[in-house]
Structures are given as structure tokens and as C-alpha cells.
C-alpha positions as CSV (number, residue, x, y, z in Angstrom):
1,P,-8.4,-3.9,3.8
2,H,-12.2,-4.2,3.9
3,N,-14.8,-6.9,4.3
4,L,-15.4,-8.2,0.8
5,N,-19.2,-8.8,1.4
6,E,-19.7,-5.2,2.5
7,I,-17.8,-3.9,-0.5
8,V,-19.9,-6.0,-2.9
9,E,-23.1,-4.8,-1.2
10,G,-21.9,-1.2,-1.6
11,L,-21.2,-1.7,-5.3
12,I,-24.6,-3.3,-5.9
13,A,-26.3,-0.4,-4.0
14,L,-24.5,2.1,-6.3
15,I,-25.4,0.1,-9.4
16,K,-29.1,0.2,-8.4
17,K,-29.0,3.8,-7.2
18,P,-25.9,5.9,-8.4
19,E,-27.1,9.0,-6.4
20,L,-27.1,7.0,-3.1
21,S,-26.2,9.3,-0.2
22,D,-22.8,9.1,1.5
23,E,-24.5,8.4,4.8
24,K,-26.3,5.4,3.4
25,L,-23.2,4.2,1.6
26,M,-21.3,4.4,4.9
27,K,-24.0,2.3,6.7
28,I,-23.3,-0.5,4.1
29,I,-19.5,-0.1,4.4
30,P,-19.1,1.1,8.0
31,G,-15.3,0.9,8.1
32,P,-12.1,-1.1,7.3
33,D,-11.8,-4.7,8.3
34,F,-8.2,-5.1,9.5
35,P,-6.9,-8.7,9.3
36,T,-5.2,-8.6,12.7
37,G,-8.5,-7.7,14.4
38,G,-8.6,-5.1,17.1
39,E,-11.3,-2.5,17.3
40,I,-11.8,0.9,15.6
41,L,-12.7,3.7,18.0
42,L,-15.7,5.9,17.1
43,G,-14.9,9.4,15.9
44,N,-14.5,11.4,12.7
45,G,-11.5,9.4,11.4
46,I,-13.4,6.9,9.2
47,K,-15.9,9.6,7.9
48,E,-13.0,11.9,7.0
49,T,-11.2,9.1,5.2
50,Y,-14.2,8.0,3.2
51,L,-15.3,11.5,2.3
52,K,-11.9,13.1,1.5
53,G,-9.8,10.1,0.7
54,R,-7.4,10.7,3.6
55,G,-7.7,10.5,7.4
56,S,-6.5,9.0,10.7
57,I,-8.4,6.0,12.1
58,P,-7.9,5.3,15.8
59,M,-7.5,1.6,16.6
60,R,-7.1,-0.4,19.8
61,G,-6.1,-4.0,20.5
62,L,-8.6,-6.3,22.2
63,A,-7.6,-7.1,25.8
64,D,-9.4,-8.9,28.7
65,I,-8.6,-9.1,32.4
66,E,-8.4,-12.7,33.6
67,E,-7.4,-14.6,36.8
68,I,-4.6,-17.0,35.9
69,Q,-2.6,-19.7,37.8
70,P,1.1,-18.9,37.2
71,G,2.3,-22.3,38.3
72,K,2.0,-25.1,40.8
73,G,1.9,-23.9,44.4
74,K,1.6,-20.3,43.4
75,H,-1.4,-18.0,44.2
76,K,-3.7,-16.9,41.4
77,R,-3.0,-13.5,39.9
78,N,-4.7,-11.1,37.6
79,A,-3.4,-10.9,34.0
80,I,-4.2,-8.8,31.0
81,I,-4.8,-11.1,28.0
82,I,-4.4,-9.6,24.6
83,N,-6.0,-11.5,21.7
84,E,-5.9,-8.9,18.9
85,L,-3.5,-6.2,18.0
86,P,-4.0,-3.0,15.9
87,Y,-3.2,-3.4,12.2
88,Q,0.4,-3.5,11.2
89,L,1.7,-3.6,14.8
90,S,4.4,-6.3,15.2
91,K,3.6,-8.6,18.0
92,A,7.2,-9.4,18.8
93,G,8.2,-5.7,18.5
94,W,5.4,-4.6,20.8
95,I,6.3,-7.3,23.5
96,E,10.0,-6.2,23.3
97,K,9.1,-2.5,23.7
98,L,6.8,-3.2,26.6
99,A,9.5,-5.3,28.4
100,D,11.9,-2.4,28.0
101,M,9.4,0.1,29.4
102,V,8.8,-2.3,32.4
103,N,12.5,-2.7,33.0
104,D,13.0,1.1,32.8
105,G,10.2,1.7,35.3
106,K,8.0,3.6,32.9
107,I,5.1,1.2,33.4
108,G,4.6,-0.5,36.8
109,G,2.5,-3.4,38.1
110,I,3.7,-6.0,35.6
111,A,5.4,-9.2,36.8
112,D,5.9,-11.1,33.6
113,I,5.1,-11.0,29.8
114,R,4.6,-14.2,27.8
115,D,3.6,-15.0,24.3
116,E,1.3,-18.0,24.4
117,S,0.0,-17.7,20.8
118,D,-0.6,-20.9,18.9
119,R,-2.5,-22.1,15.9
120,D,-5.8,-21.2,17.5
121,G,-4.9,-17.6,17.7
122,M,-3.0,-14.8,19.4
123,R,-2.6,-14.8,23.2
124,I,-0.2,-12.4,24.9
125,V,-0.2,-12.7,28.7
126,V,0.8,-9.7,30.7
127,E,1.0,-11.1,34.3
128,L,0.4,-8.5,37.0
129,R,1.9,-8.1,40.4
130,R,-0.4,-9.0,43.3
131,D,-0.7,-5.4,44.4
132,A,-1.4,-4.0,40.9
133,K,-4.8,-2.7,39.8
134,A,-5.6,-4.4,36.5
135,E,-7.7,-1.6,35.0
136,K,-5.1,1.0,35.8
137,V,-2.3,-1.1,34.1
138,L,-4.5,-1.7,31.0
139,N,-5.2,2.0,30.7
140,E,-1.4,2.6,30.9
141,L,-0.8,0.1,28.2
142,Q,-3.4,1.8,25.9
143,R,-2.1,5.2,26.7
144,R,1.7,4.7,26.6
145,T,2.2,1.8,24.1
146,S,1.0,1.1,20.6
147,L,-1.9,-1.1,21.9
148,Q,-3.9,2.0,21.0
149,N,-2.7,4.0,18.0
150,N,-3.8,5.8,14.9
151,F,-3.8,4.3,11.4
152,G,-3.0,6.9,8.7
153,A,-5.3,5.9,5.8
154,I,-5.2,7.2,2.2
155,L,-7.4,5.9,-0.6
156,L,-4.9,6.1,-3.4
157,A,-5.4,4.4,-6.8
158,L,-4.2,4.6,-10.4
159,V,-6.9,6.1,-12.5
160,N,-6.2,6.1,-16.2
161,G,-2.5,5.6,-15.3
162,Q,-2.3,8.5,-12.9
163,P,-2.2,8.3,-9.1
164,K,-5.3,9.9,-7.6
165,Q,-6.6,10.3,-4.1
166,L,-10.3,9.2,-4.1
167,S,-13.3,9.3,-1.8
168,L,-15.0,6.0,-1.0
169,R,-17.7,6.8,-3.6
170,E,-15.1,7.7,-6.3
171,L,-13.2,4.5,-5.5
172,L,-16.3,2.3,-5.9
173,T,-17.5,4.2,-9.0
174,T,-14.1,4.0,-10.7
175,F,-14.0,0.3,-10.0
176,L,-17.6,-0.2,-11.5
177,N,-16.6,1.7,-14.6
178,Y,-13.6,-0.5,-15.0
179,R,-15.7,-3.7,-14.6
180,E,-18.3,-2.4,-17.1
181,S,-15.5,-1.7,-19.6
182,T,-13.9,-5.1,-19.0
183,V,-17.2,-7.0,-19.4
184,T,-18.1,-5.0,-22.5
185,R,-14.8,-5.7,-24.1
186,R,-15.0,-9.4,-23.3
187,L,-18.5,-9.7,-24.6
188,S,-17.7,-7.7,-27.7
189,Y,-14.9,-10.1,-28.5
190,E,-17.0,-13.1,-27.9
191,L,-19.8,-11.6,-30.1
192,K,-17.4,-10.9,-32.9
193,K,-16.1,-14.5,-32.8
194,T,-19.6,-15.9,-32.7
195,L,-20.8,-13.8,-35.7
196,E,-17.7,-14.8,-37.7
197,K,-18.5,-18.5,-37.0
198,L,-22.2,-18.0,-37.8
199,E,-21.3,-16.4,-41.1
200,I,-19.3,-19.4,-42.1
201,Q,-22.0,-21.9,-41.0
202,E,-24.7,-20.0,-42.9
203,G,-22.5,-20.0,-46.0
204,L,-22.0,-23.8,-45.7
205,T,-25.8,-24.2,-45.4
206,K,-26.4,-22.1,-48.6
207,A,-23.9,-24.3,-50.4
208,I,-25.5,-27.6,-49.2
209,N,-28.9,-26.4,-50.3
210,E,-27.6,-25.7,-53.8
211,L,-25.2,-28.6,-53.8
212,K,-25.5,-29.7,-57.5
213,L,-25.0,-26.1,-58.7
214,V,-21.9,-25.7,-56.4
215,I,-20.4,-29.0,-57.7
216,K,-21.0,-27.9,-61.3
217,M,-19.4,-24.4,-60.8
218,I,-16.4,-26.0,-59.1
219,E,-16.0,-28.6,-61.9
220,E,-16.2,-26.0,-64.7
221,A,-13.9,-23.5,-63.0
222,K,-10.3,-23.2,-64.3
223,D,-8.9,-22.7,-60.8
224,A,-9.8,-22.0,-57.1
225,T,-9.9,-18.2,-57.7
226,E,-12.5,-18.6,-60.5
227,A,-14.5,-21.1,-58.4
228,K,-14.5,-18.7,-55.5
229,A,-15.7,-15.8,-57.7
230,K,-18.6,-17.9,-59.1
231,L,-19.7,-18.9,-55.6
232,I,-19.7,-15.3,-54.5
233,V,-21.8,-14.2,-57.5
234,H,-24.3,-17.0,-57.9
235,L,-24.9,-17.9,-54.2
236,D,-24.5,-14.4,-52.8
237,L,-21.7,-15.5,-50.5
238,T,-19.1,-13.4,-48.8
239,E,-15.4,-14.0,-49.4
240,K,-15.0,-15.9,-46.1
241,Q,-18.0,-18.0,-46.9
242,S,-16.8,-19.0,-50.3
243,E,-13.4,-19.9,-49.0
244,A,-15.1,-22.1,-46.3
245,V,-17.2,-23.8,-49.0
246,L,-14.2,-24.7,-51.1
247,S,-12.5,-26.0,-48.0
248,M,-15.5,-28.0,-46.8
249,P,-14.8,-31.7,-46.3
250,L,-17.1,-34.2,-48.0
251,R,-18.4,-35.6,-44.7
252,R,-20.3,-32.3,-44.2
253,L,-22.6,-33.5,-47.0
254,T,-24.1,-36.4,-45.0
255,N,-27.6,-36.0,-43.5
256,L,-26.2,-36.3,-39.9
257,E,-23.7,-33.5,-40.6
258,Q,-26.4,-31.3,-42.1
259,K,-28.5,-31.7,-39.0
260,N,-25.6,-30.9,-36.8
261,L,-24.9,-27.8,-38.9
262,K,-28.4,-26.6,-38.3
263,K,-28.2,-27.3,-34.6
264,E,-24.9,-25.3,-34.4
265,I,-26.4,-22.3,-36.3
266,D,-29.4,-22.3,-33.9
267,S,-27.0,-22.4,-31.0
268,L,-24.8,-19.6,-32.3
């Protein structure tokens, strides 16, 4: 997952300057944007992922040390408040594992663990014993639990129906090629439809300009096939245009309809 604004800025930069250096590209897109928050630790993990298409990104949940009031008549205590967890780490699973480690004596200094999350956001309260050193406990949580871990990233995509590991540049370029192809196909289709419509309207205009001749040819023709052939020859119409003229309703002969026809041709 990435910040969409950064991705779009990166794509625009590549459109303007396809030979843009990897360093500049990674300044525009500095790293993933994980939906659960947390922070990405500096190192070669992101660079390796973006240049080679595979890497390990170190992440850490966001935690603060606060003084809390456990209850009425009780002394204030220090607590570690966790507001964000690393990507794909289950909150309930992490709390359960931490509780097991505390019960087994693997991590000390913790008096209670509570989940006080609500609609405003995540809040895991790790209440400390009065004699515990908050910084030391926090370091233990980061070292011995998944509060700090590595995210194995791989930039994998289907390219021409085949799975392929891509660098950041290749991923963006492949997407741009796809978008260019999509837009070109869509506009080609719209252009084809517009030209077909324009052909018909121009044929109708030719017929209206030579209206008496058209009526005479249709009256003298034995059948629709002969009328169509005469229109093609004498008015230099295409087959589609002659068919449209023969199907033209009488209302198209009014002055208002003729003006509308001209407007439509100009618009097309």
C-alpha cells in the first residue's frame, strides 16, 4: 500500500522526464504508506525493495510513555500507550501473546494490559508496575515482540499475462503503458463512432441540398436497390449515406431540422 498522491506525483514526473533518476523518484515516493500506521525504520530495506523488486522493510509500532490513573484511590502509574501497530499485525493476537509472555515471566515490569481502542482510534494500554522502568520495558517490547518486525515486500505484477518481479520504476512505467493503451483504445473507439455519425450527417446534408433531384430519382426508381444505386452515383454518396437518405424521415426537411443538422455536423 502506498500514498496515492505520491504515486500520482511519481507517475507525472516519469511522464515529463522518463529518464528521471532512481534517487529523485524515491524522493517523490519515499516508501510505503501502511494503513495501520506505525513507522518505517531507516535502512536499505526500502531502497532494495524499490530497486530490485524485493526486500525486507523494518517497521515499528508507535508507542508513548504516559502517566495514568488506574482507578479511584490508586496511585498514578506509568503506562506504555500503543496507538499504531506494524502492518498486518493482529491487535488481539499481539495482546494475547504479550499476556502469555508476561505470565511466563519472559517480560517483566507489566501489571496489566488493556485494549481501550474505540471509534477515535487504537489505544492499547500496557500498565507498568511501580518499580518498573518504562524505557526498559518499551525496549523489551520492541525487541521481544512483534511491536517491531520486518515486512517482506515483493513488487509482483502480471505483465502481459505473466507474473513478473518489478522495480519501482518498472512498475510505474508498466502502469503508464497500460494507461496509454487504454486511453488510446477508448479514444479510437469514440473517434470511429464520431466519424461514422459524421459520414451519415454529411450524406443527409448532400441530399437536402439536392432535394428535388433526390425525390425525382426515388420516384423513378423501380425499387429501393435501384434508388440506392442512383443516389450513390449521382450524389457521390457512400453506401451507408444512401441508406440513411432513404430512411430519412420527412421532418428532417424542415428549416429547423436543417439548422440542427448543420449544428450537429459542426459539433461532430
